[in-house]
C-alpha positions as CSV (number, residue, x, y, z in Angstrom):
1,M,127.5,222.4,36.2
2,D,127.3,223.1,32.5
3,K,124.2,222.2,30.6
4,N,125.2,220.7,28.0
5,F,125.8,216.7,29.3
6,V,124.3,214.1,27.5
7,P,122.8,211.5,29.7
8,K,124.9,208.2,30.4
9,Q,123.3,206.0,28.3
10,D,126.2,204.0,26.2
11,S,129.6,202.6,26.8
12,E,130.7,204.7,23.8
13,S,130.2,207.9,25.2
14,I,131.5,207.0,28.5
15,R,134.2,206.0,26.8
16,S,134.7,209.1,25.2
17,F,134.2,211.5,27.9
18,T,136.5,209.7,30.0
19,K,139.4,209.9,27.3
20,A,138.7,214.2,27.4
21,L,138.4,213.8,31.4
22,L,142.3,212.3,30.9
23,A,143.0,214.7,28.4
24,D,141.9,217.5,30.7
25,L,143.8,216.3,33.8
26,R,146.9,216.1,31.9
27,A,146.4,219.4,30.5
28,M,145.8,220.8,33.9
29,E,149.2,219.1,35.0
30,M,150.9,220.6,31.8
31,M,149.5,224.3,33.4
32,V,150.8,223.7,37.2
33,E,153.9,222.4,36.0
34,D,154.2,225.5,33.7
35,G,153.1,228.0,36.3
36,M,149.9,228.9,33.8
37,M,147.1,230.1,36.2
38,E,146.8,233.5,37.9
39,S,148.7,234.2,40.7
40,G,149.1,236.9,43.5
41,V,145.4,238.0,43.2
42,R,143.0,237.3,46.1
43,R,139.7,237.3,45.3
44,F,136.5,235.5,47.2
45,G,132.8,234.6,46.5
46,C,130.0,232.8,47.6
47,E,126.9,231.0,46.0
48,Q,123.8,231.6,48.6
49,E,121.1,228.6,48.6
50,M,117.5,229.7,49.8
51,F,114.1,228.0,50.5
52,L,111.0,229.3,49.5
53,V,107.8,228.6,51.7
54,D,104.0,229.5,51.4
55,R,101.9,231.4,53.9
56,S,101.5,228.4,55.9
57,W,105.1,228.2,56.3
58,Q,105.4,224.8,53.8
59,P,107.8,224.3,50.7
60,A,106.6,226.2,48.0
61,P,107.4,225.4,44.7
62,V,107.3,228.1,42.8
63,A,111.2,228.6,41.4
64,S,110.4,228.4,38.2
65,K,107.9,231.4,38.4
66,I,110.2,233.6,40.6
67,L,112.9,233.1,38.4
68,E,111.4,234.4,35.0
69,L,111.6,237.9,37.1
70,L,115.0,237.9,38.1
71,D,118.4,238.5,36.5
72,P,120.1,234.9,35.3
73,D,123.6,236.1,35.5
74,N,122.8,236.0,39.7
75,F,120.2,234.0,39.9
76,T,119.9,230.2,38.7
77,T,117.7,226.9,39.8
78,E,118.6,223.8,42.2
79,L,117.2,220.2,42.5
80,A,113.8,221.0,43.5
81,L,111.5,224.0,42.9
82,F,111.3,225.1,46.4
83,N,114.9,226.1,46.6
84,L,117.0,229.0,44.5
85,E,120.4,229.8,44.8
86,M,122.4,233.2,43.6
87,N,125.6,233.9,42.8
88,I,127.8,236.8,43.9
89,E,130.1,238.5,41.5
90,P,133.9,237.2,42.3
91,M,135.6,240.3,44.7
92,L,138.8,241.6,45.5
93,L,140.0,240.6,49.2
94,K,141.1,244.1,50.4
95,G,139.4,247.5,52.4
96,K,135.5,247.0,53.0
97,C,135.4,244.0,51.1
98,F,133.0,242.2,53.5
99,T,130.6,245.4,54.1
100,E,130.3,245.0,50.1
101,L,130.0,241.6,50.2
102,E,127.1,241.5,53.2
103,E,125.2,244.4,51.6
104,R,125.3,243.0,47.9
105,L,123.5,239.7,49.1
106,E,121.2,241.7,51.2
107,E,120.7,243.4,47.3
108,L,119.9,240.5,45.7
109,L,118.2,238.9,48.6
110,G,115.9,241.8,48.3
111,L,115.1,241.1,44.6
112,V,113.8,237.8,45.7
113,R,112.0,238.7,48.3
114,S,110.2,241.4,46.5
115,V,109.6,239.1,43.7
116,A,108.4,236.4,46.1
117,H,105.8,238.5,48.0
118,E,104.2,238.9,43.9
119,I,102.9,235.2,44.5
120,D,102.1,235.1,48.2
121,T,105.6,233.4,49.0
122,E,108.7,233.7,51.4
123,V,112.4,233.2,51.4
124,V,114.3,231.2,53.8
125,L,118.1,230.9,54.8
126,S,118.3,227.7,56.7
127,G,120.9,224.9,56.2
128,I,117.2,222.8,56.1
129,L,113.7,224.1,56.2
130,P,112.3,223.1,59.6
131,T,108.7,222.6,57.8
132,L,110.3,220.1,54.8
133,S,108.5,216.9,55.2
134,K,109.3,213.8,53.5
135,S,106.2,214.1,51.6
136,D,107.6,217.5,49.4
137,L,110.5,215.3,48.0
138,H,108.4,213.7,45.6
139,F,109.2,214.0,41.2
140,D,106.6,216.7,40.8
141,N,108.6,219.0,43.3
142,M,112.0,218.3,40.8
143,T,113.0,221.0,39.3
144,P,112.0,219.9,35.2
145,D,115.8,220.3,34.0
146,D,117.2,217.2,32.0
147,R,120.4,217.7,33.9
148,Y,118.4,216.8,37.6
149,Y,116.7,213.6,36.1
150,T,120.0,212.8,34.5
151,L,121.4,213.2,37.5
152,N,119.2,211.6,39.9
153,Q,118.8,208.5,37.2
154,A,122.7,208.0,37.1
155,L,123.0,207.9,40.9
156,T,120.3,205.8,41.3
157,K,121.5,203.2,39.2
158,M,124.9,203.6,40.3
159,R,123.5,203.0,44.3
160,G,121.3,199.9,43.3
161,G,118.5,200.5,45.8
162,A,116.8,203.0,47.8
163,Y,118.1,205.7,49.4
164,R,118.7,205.5,53.1
165,L,119.1,207.8,56.0
166,Q,120.4,206.6,59.7
167,I,120.9,209.9,61.7
168,E,120.7,209.5,65.3
169,G,120.9,212.4,67.4
170,R,118.6,213.4,70.2
171,D,116.5,211.9,68.1
172,E,116.8,208.9,65.5
173,L,115.9,209.3,62.0
174,H,115.6,205.8,60.0
175,L,114.3,206.1,56.5
176,E,113.8,205.4,52.9
177,H,113.1,207.6,49.8
178,D,113.6,206.4,46.0
179,S,115.0,209.4,44.6
180,V,118.0,212.1,44.9
181,M,115.3,214.4,46.0
182,L,116.6,214.1,49.7
183,E,119.3,216.0,48.5
184,A,117.0,219.1,48.4
185,C,116.5,219.4,51.9
186,N,119.9,221.4,51.8
187,A,120.9,224.6,51.5
188,S,124.4,226.1,51.9
189,C,126.1,229.5,51.8
190,Q,129.6,228.2,49.9
191,V,132.3,230.4,49.9
192,H,134.8,230.4,47.5
193,L,138.9,231.9,48.2
194,Q,141.1,232.1,45.2
195,V,144.8,231.1,45.7
196,D,148.3,230.8,43.8
197,V,149.3,227.4,42.4
198,D,152.7,227.3,44.3
199,D,150.5,227.8,47.2
200,F,147.8,225.3,46.6
201,A,148.4,222.3,48.7
202,D,149.2,224.6,51.7
203,M,146.5,226.2,51.7
204,Y,144.0,223.5,50.7
205,N,145.6,221.7,53.8
206,L,144.9,224.4,56.0
207,S,141.3,224.8,54.9
208,Q,140.7,221.2,55.6
209,A,142.6,221.8,59.2
210,V,140.4,224.8,60.1
211,I,137.1,223.5,59.0
212,G,136.2,221.4,62.0
213,P,136.0,224.6,64.2
214,V,134.5,227.2,61.7
215,V,131.5,224.5,61.3
216,A,131.2,224.6,65.2
217,A,131.0,228.1,65.4
218,S,128.2,228.0,62.4
219,V,125.5,225.3,63.0
220,N,122.5,226.1,61.7
221,S,120.8,222.7,60.8
222,P,119.6,221.0,64.0
223,L,116.6,219.4,62.6
224,L,115.2,216.9,59.7
225,F,111.4,216.0,59.2
226,G,110.8,217.1,62.8
227,K,113.7,215.1,64.6
228,R,116.3,216.9,66.4
229,L,119.7,215.2,65.0
230,W,123.1,216.6,64.4
231,A,123.8,220.2,65.2
232,E,124.5,220.3,61.3
233,T,122.4,217.6,60.0
234,R,123.3,218.6,56.4
235,I,126.9,217.0,56.6
236,A,125.3,213.4,57.6
237,L,122.3,214.3,55.3
238,F,124.2,215.4,52.2
239,Q,126.4,212.5,52.6
240,Q,123.8,210.1,52.5
241,S,121.5,211.2,50.0
242,L,124.3,211.1,47.6
243,D,126.2,208.3,48.5
244,T,126.2,206.0,45.6
245,R,127.9,202.5,47.4
246,S,125.9,199.5,47.0
247,T,124.6,198.1,50.6
248,T,125.7,194.7,49.1
249,V,129.5,195.2,48.8
250,D,130.7,193.7,51.8
251,M,134.1,194.0,52.8
252,R,135.4,196.5,50.3
253,Q,136.5,200.1,51.0
254,L,134.5,202.1,48.9
255,S,134.9,205.7,49.2
256,P,131.4,208.2,49.3
257,R,131.4,210.5,46.6
258,V,130.5,213.4,49.5
259,R,133.8,213.1,51.5
260,F,136.2,215.0,53.7
261,G,139.2,213.1,52.3
262,E,142.0,210.8,53.1
263,R,145.0,212.0,53.5
264,W,146.5,215.8,53.4
265,V,147.8,217.4,50.2
266,D,151.6,216.5,49.0
267,R,152.4,219.1,46.4
268,S,149.4,220.0,44.0
269,V,145.9,220.5,43.2
270,T,146.0,217.3,40.1
271,E,146.2,214.9,43.3
272,L,143.0,215.3,44.3
273,F,141.6,215.8,40.5
274,Q,143.9,212.3,40.0
275,E,142.0,210.7,43.3
276,D,138.6,211.8,42.2
277,I,139.0,210.3,38.9
278,A,140.3,207.0,39.8
279,H,138.0,206.3,42.5
280,F,134.8,207.9,41.0
281,E,132.9,206.2,38.0
282,V,132.0,209.4,35.2
283,L,128.0,209.8,36.5
284,L,127.5,212.6,33.7
285,T,129.0,213.3,30.1
286,Q,128.7,216.0,27.8
287,D,129.9,216.4,23.9
288,C,133.6,217.5,24.5
289,I,134.6,219.0,21.7
290,E,137.4,221.3,23.1
291,D,141.0,220.0,22.7
292,P,142.7,221.8,25.6
293,F,146.5,221.1,23.8
294,E,145.0,223.1,20.9
295,K,144.0,225.8,23.2
296,L,147.4,225.9,24.7
297,A,149.5,225.9,21.7
298,E,147.3,229.1,20.6
299,G,148.3,230.7,23.8
300,R,144.8,230.5,24.9
301,V,142.9,228.9,28.2
302,P,141.1,226.0,27.7
303,K,137.9,225.2,29.3
304,L,138.6,221.8,30.7
305,Q,135.2,221.2,30.2
306,A,135.3,217.2,31.2
307,L,137.4,217.8,34.0
308,Q,134.8,220.6,35.3
309,L,131.8,218.3,35.0
310,H,133.6,215.4,36.8
311,N,134.4,217.5,39.3
312,S,131.1,218.9,40.2
313,T,129.6,215.5,40.8
314,V,132.3,214.9,43.3
315,Y,131.3,217.0,46.7
316,R,134.3,217.6,48.7
317,W,133.8,219.6,51.6
318,N,136.6,221.5,50.4
319,R,136.4,221.4,46.6
320,P,139.2,222.3,44.6
321,C,137.8,224.1,41.5
322,Y,139.5,225.4,38.3
323,G,137.5,228.8,36.1
324,I,138.3,231.4,33.9
325,L,138.2,235.2,34.9
326,N,139.4,237.9,32.7
327,D,140.7,235.1,30.5
328,K,143.0,234.0,32.9
329,A,143.1,230.7,34.6
330,H,143.1,230.2,38.4
331,L,142.3,227.9,41.0
332,R,139.7,228.4,44.2
333,I,139.1,226.3,47.2
334,E,135.1,226.0,47.9
335,C,134.4,225.8,51.2
336,R,130.7,223.2,51.2
337,A,130.5,223.1,54.7
338,L,128.6,226.5,55.7
339,P,125.1,226.3,56.0
340,S,122.5,228.8,55.0
341,G,121.3,231.6,57.5
342,P,120.6,232.3,60.4
343,T,120.9,235.5,58.6
344,I,123.4,237.4,56.0
345,L,125.6,239.1,58.6
346,D,125.8,235.4,60.3
347,E,127.2,234.3,56.9
348,V,129.4,236.7,56.1
349,A,130.9,236.5,59.6
350,N,131.3,232.6,58.8
351,A,133.2,233.7,55.7
352,V,135.5,235.7,57.5
353,F,136.2,233.1,60.0
354,W,137.6,230.5,57.7
355,I,139.1,233.1,55.3
356,G,140.9,234.8,58.0
357,L,141.7,231.1,59.5
358,V,143.1,230.0,56.0
359,R,145.1,232.7,55.4
360,G,146.7,233.6,59.0
361,A,147.1,229.8,60.1
362,R,149.7,229.7,57.2
363,E,152.0,232.3,59.2
364,E,151.2,230.9,62.6
365,Y,151.8,226.9,61.9
366,G,153.4,226.7,58.7
367,D,153.4,223.2,57.3
368,I,150.6,221.8,59.0
369,T,150.8,218.5,58.3
370,K,153.6,218.1,60.1
371,R,151.4,219.4,63.6
372,L,148.3,218.2,63.1
373,D,147.4,214.3,62.1
374,F,144.9,214.6,59.0
375,D,142.9,211.8,61.0
376,D,142.5,213.8,63.9
377,A,140.9,216.8,61.0
378,K,138.4,215.0,60.1
379,Y,137.6,213.8,63.5
380,N,137.1,217.4,64.5
381,F,135.0,218.1,61.6
382,L,132.7,215.4,62.1
383,V,132.5,216.1,66.1
384,A,131.6,219.7,65.3
385,A,128.9,218.6,62.5
386,R,127.4,216.1,65.5
387,Q,128.1,218.4,69.0
388,G,128.7,222.6,67.3
389,L,130.0,224.2,70.5
390,N,129.7,221.2,72.7
391,A,132.7,219.6,70.7
392,G,136.1,218.9,72.2
393,F,138.7,219.2,69.3
394,H,142.3,217.2,68.7
395,W,144.3,220.2,68.1
396,I,148.0,221.6,66.8
397,D,150.6,219.4,68.3
398,D,148.1,217.0,70.3
399,K,146.4,219.2,72.6
400,R,142.6,218.6,73.5
401,V,140.3,221.5,73.8
402,S,137.0,222.4,73.9
403,A,135.4,224.5,71.1
404,P,134.7,227.3,72.5
405,E,138.2,227.4,74.1
406,L,139.8,226.8,71.0
407,I,137.4,229.7,69.0
408,L,138.0,232.4,71.6
409,D,141.6,232.2,72.7
410,T,143.1,230.9,69.7
411,L,140.9,231.2,66.5
412,I,139.4,234.5,66.5
413,P,142.6,235.9,67.1
414,L,144.3,234.0,63.9
415,A,141.2,235.0,62.0
416,R,142.2,238.8,62.1
417,S,145.9,238.3,61.9
418,G,145.3,236.6,58.5
419,L,143.4,239.8,57.1
420,S,144.8,242.5,59.0
421,G,146.3,244.9,56.5
422,R,144.4,243.7,53.5
423,V,140.9,243.8,55.0
424,E,139.7,247.5,57.0
425,S,139.8,246.6,60.9
426,S,135.7,248.2,60.9
427,D,135.1,245.1,58.9
428,L,137.2,242.2,61.1
429,D,135.5,244.2,64.4
430,R,132.3,243.7,63.0
431,Y,132.1,240.3,61.6
432,L,134.7,238.5,64.1
433,G,132.7,240.3,66.7
434,V,129.7,238.6,65.4
435,I,131.5,235.2,65.8
436,Q,133.2,236.2,69.2
437,A,129.2,237.2,70.8
438,R,127.7,233.9,68.7
439,V,130.6,231.3,70.9
440,E,130.3,233.9,74.0
441,S,126.6,233.1,74.5
442,R,126.5,230.0,72.8
443,S,123.7,231.1,70.5
444,T,124.2,229.4,67.3
445,G,121.2,229.2,65.0
446,S,121.3,225.3,66.2
447,D,121.0,226.4,69.7
448,W,118.1,229.1,68.9
449,M,116.1,226.6,67.2
450,I,116.4,224.0,70.2
451,R,116.0,226.2,73.0
452,S,112.9,227.5,71.0
453,L,111.4,224.0,70.4
454,N,112.0,222.9,74.1
455,D,110.8,226.3,75.2
456,M,107.3,225.8,73.4
457,K,107.0,222.1,74.8
458,Q,103.7,220.6,74.8
459,R,101.9,223.9,73.6
460,G,100.7,223.3,69.5
461,T,101.6,220.6,67.9
462,H,104.8,219.8,66.8
463,S,104.0,220.7,63.4
464,E,102.9,224.3,64.8
465,R,106.1,224.5,66.7
466,L,108.2,224.3,63.7
467,S,106.1,226.5,62.2
468,A,106.9,229.1,64.4
469,I,110.7,228.1,64.2
470,T,110.2,228.9,60.5
471,A,108.4,231.9,60.8
472,A,110.4,233.4,63.6
473,T,114.1,232.8,61.3
474,I,112.3,235.1,58.6
475,S,111.0,237.8,60.6
476,Y,114.6,238.0,62.2
477,Q,116.0,237.6,58.8
478,T,114.6,240.7,57.7
479,S,115.3,242.5,60.5
480,R,119.0,241.5,60.1
481,K,119.7,241.0,63.7
482,P,122.2,238.6,64.3
483,C,121.4,235.0,65.6
484,H,122.9,235.7,69.0
485,E,120.5,238.4,69.5
486,W,117.2,236.5,68.6
487,D,114.4,235.9,71.0
488,L,112.9,232.4,71.1
489,A,110.3,231.7,69.1
490,R,106.7,232.0,69.8
491,L,104.0,229.5,68.8
492,D,101.7,232.4,68.0
493,E,104.3,232.7,65.4
494,A,103.0,230.1,63.6
495,G,99.9,232.0,62.3
496,G,97.8,230.2,63.9
497,W,95.2,226.9,63.7
498,T,94.2,227.9,59.9
499,M,97.6,227.9,59.1
500,N,98.8,224.9,60.7
501,Y,96.2,222.3,59.8
502,T,96.1,222.8,56.2
503,K,97.2,218.9,55.6
504,V,97.1,215.9,57.5
505,E,100.9,215.2,57.9
506,Q,100.7,218.9,59.8
507,Y,98.6,217.2,63.1
508,M,98.2,213.4,62.5
509,I,99.3,211.2,65.6
510,T,102.7,209.0,64.6
511,Q,103.6,208.1,67.7
512,L,101.0,204.8,67.3
513,F,99.7,201.8,69.0
514,T,99.4,198.6,67.1
515,V,99.2,194.9,66.6
516,Q,99.5,192.3,64.3
517,E,96.8,190.3,63.4
518,D,97.7,186.9,65.2
519,E,97.8,189.1,68.3
520,L,95.3,188.4,71.4
521,L,92.4,190.3,70.6
522,E,92.8,191.2,74.6
523,M,95.7,193.2,74.2
524,V,93.5,195.6,71.5
525,A,91.1,195.9,74.6
526,F,93.8,196.6,76.9
527,L,95.6,199.1,74.9
528,M,92.2,200.8,74.4
529,D,91.8,201.1,78.1
530,R,95.2,201.9,79.8
531,K,96.0,204.7,77.1
532,Q,92.8,205.9,76.3
533,I,92.3,205.6,72.6
534,R,89.6,203.8,70.5
535,H,91.5,202.7,67.4
536,V,93.9,200.3,66.8
537,P,95.6,199.8,63.6
538,V,96.7,196.5,63.0
539,E,100.3,196.4,60.6
540,D,102.8,193.3,59.3
541,D,106.4,192.9,60.0
542,Q,107.2,195.6,57.1
543,H,104.6,198.0,58.8
544,R,102.2,197.8,56.4
545,L,98.7,198.4,57.0
546,V,96.5,195.3,57.1
547,G,93.4,196.4,59.2
548,L,91.9,198.4,61.8
549,V,90.4,197.8,64.9
550,S,87.9,199.8,66.3
551,Y,86.2,200.4,70.0
552,R,82.9,199.7,68.5
553,S,83.9,196.3,67.3
554,I,85.2,195.4,70.4
555,L,82.0,196.3,72.0
556,R,79.9,194.2,69.6
557,M,82.2,191.2,70.3
558,L,81.4,191.4,73.9
559,S,77.7,191.7,73.1
560,D,77.8,189.1,70.8
561,F,79.5,186.9,74.2
562,G,76.2,187.8,75.8
563,G,78.1,190.1,78.3
564,E,80.1,186.9,79.7
565,G,83.6,188.1,79.0
566,I,85.7,186.5,75.7
567,K,87.3,183.4,77.0
568,E,88.9,181.8,73.9
569,T,92.2,183.0,72.4
570,V,90.7,185.2,69.3
571,P,93.4,186.7,66.8
572,V,92.9,190.0,65.7
573,K,92.5,189.0,62.5
574,L,88.7,188.0,63.4
575,I,87.2,191.2,64.3
576,M,89.6,194.1,62.2
577,D,88.7,195.6,59.1
578,T,90.2,194.7,56.4
579,D,89.9,197.4,54.0
580,P,89.9,200.7,56.4
581,I,89.5,203.5,54.6
582,T,93.0,205.6,54.5
583,V,94.5,208.9,53.2
584,A,97.9,210.0,52.1
585,P,100.0,212.4,54.5
586,E,99.5,215.2,51.9
587,T,95.8,215.0,51.8
588,S,94.4,218.3,52.5
589,T,92.3,218.6,55.8
590,L,89.1,219.5,54.0
591,E,89.4,216.0,51.8
592,A,89.8,214.3,55.1
593,I,86.9,216.1,56.8
594,D,84.9,215.4,53.7
595,I,85.6,211.2,53.5
596,M,84.9,210.8,57.2
597,R,81.6,212.5,56.7
598,K,80.7,210.7,53.8
599,Q,82.0,207.3,54.4
600,G,80.6,207.3,58.3
601,V,84.1,206.5,59.8
602,S,85.7,208.2,62.8
603,C,89.7,207.4,62.2
604,L,91.4,207.6,59.3
605,P,95.0,205.7,59.2
606,V,97.5,207.3,57.1
607,V,99.4,205.7,54.6
608,K,102.6,206.3,52.6
609,G,103.7,203.9,50.3
610,E,101.6,201.1,51.7
611,K,103.3,201.6,55.1
612,L,101.5,203.1,57.9
613,V,103.1,206.4,59.2
614,G,100.3,208.3,61.1
615,L,96.7,208.4,62.3
616,V,93.7,211.2,62.6
617,T,90.6,210.5,64.1
618,E,87.7,212.9,64.7
619,A,89.2,213.9,68.2
620,D,91.5,215.8,66.3
621,F,88.8,217.8,64.5
622,M,87.1,218.6,67.5
623,E,90.5,220.2,69.1
624,I,90.9,222.3,66.0
625,A,87.0,223.3,66.4
626,Y,86.9,224.1,69.9
627,Q,90.2,226.4,69.5
628,L,88.7,227.7,66.3
629,L,85.3,228.7,68.2
630,E,87.1,230.1,71.0
631,D,89.4,232.2,68.9
632,K,86.4,233.5,67.0
633,L,84.6,234.3,70.1
634,I,87.4,236.3,71.5
635,E,88.0,238.0,68.0
636,D,83.9,239.3,68.4
637,Q,84.5,240.2,72.1
638,Q,87.5,242.5,71.2
639,I,85.1,244.4,68.4
640,E,82.3,245.0,70.8
641,E,85.1,246.1,73.6
642,S,86.6,248.5,71.0
643,N,83.1,249.7,69.7
644,P,80.6,250.3,72.5
645,A,78.3,252.3,70.4
646,S,77.4,249.3,68.5
647,T,76.4,247.3,71.3
């Protein structure tokens, strides 16, 4: 995104930018028609996004500090301060180019890691960071850059209300958020492929046709805020987090800004730009002083700044891109659907698979639009995101086939044929071999996370299990082993109790038994008796905390009735504490303990934005104390046994 834009503030600036946008489109149409773009050159590249975490495996908002020590040509900011992006120089598609890509990515990742270690931080490649929580998505964690604040302001205004997520998988996630920071939960490895102008329509359509199976083999984002959702939850999250469609419009069919598309491309790349300009309002503006037609008349290449800026705010999963390299204009297809991680090796394998398929499918299938319905291609993409390798596809010539069968029997050989003669066979063996082994073993990154989570079930807290997955991911990424060779994450990799009980949200009870203030008091007594709990929160219809009933208050009331029992239909509101002491999810454990001690309370409701989200009791701290005492005694015993002379 160009850093020279100005906020969308007045109608005049929008009209001026729109005028420049239309001029850029006409200039591109002229360039396409007259063949004024580079052809015959096969290049590719990628953008690598990542998360930063502290030693407790929680998001670390330290990107600004790290970037101060890195080369700005290769590294840049992302929306959140716990994200970073690194960019790889374009490479020619030949020889051992993919080995070179892997080594370059590892080299740059090593630079980030070494700098991160200096400030006690780690780097994680993951489509969605397992330990990320909603409380991490506040404005203080947004990168302090006007372009991000402006983007948030424009999207929120256009949205006309809160950002809502509704994603269903093994679990369900329903939540609201007040900013575009939900998008910061995503990290991808975006692959770019340069294509000729005359070939663009065919190559773009093929990229749409094959992206479903590629995603099925590459899924690495099954968890969001601790919920098990889609195999590649990024797809649903990204679309909903940047959706500007107003919830007040009922009957009109509006297009989402994050989209697969609605039809095949007929002739030219300009169809996509025309469609996006027609469908989507201008979000960001900038001063566009360049006249593209003057540049063309001078025999120079126009930057098409307005067109590029608008294109950066429309998020197609396969996005058309205009660029300039060595004073020559070119076109690229940017594949945005592939997740970050599980390892650099896995990511390069995903890139080889996609690039090889786009090229190989052209020779095998010809005009894909005559053999595959567009709606089937779109269906394949969505079912792959939901189910990964469990997906079933509608394939060429109305064939129905499972994801593993299609990938192993048809697509891996097709990807190899698309790159053979241009890329060294050793590269194809290495990277397509990773795809084959991953699919044969059904061991995608998402599969590994879910199996690891299930294996640790009933041990530790849910937060601790998510920390263990994150810690194990980092360990395996540094070993450079592909994900299909990973052992399951172990609970002890989380780092123990001291790393997983620093904040209230890491261990608070979220499956709550609650009542409303007009309910029968005996219902509270029933819940306490049958569920063996000592505190029952009282909430209203909007899940806002309005009171708290404790076991002691019940006993006091029974005492007041002289042991005869409560004969009247007493409502909860007559006995509840109407002003209970509360904490926020991000409250530190030390602060929570201090509050309990000073206030003489044994329970702290956890509230976020007036709504009840959890509960912490003294019993939770007793469990921590027991474990810490046991760990300390075991440690002392091991020291004594290893050093008998000291006894």
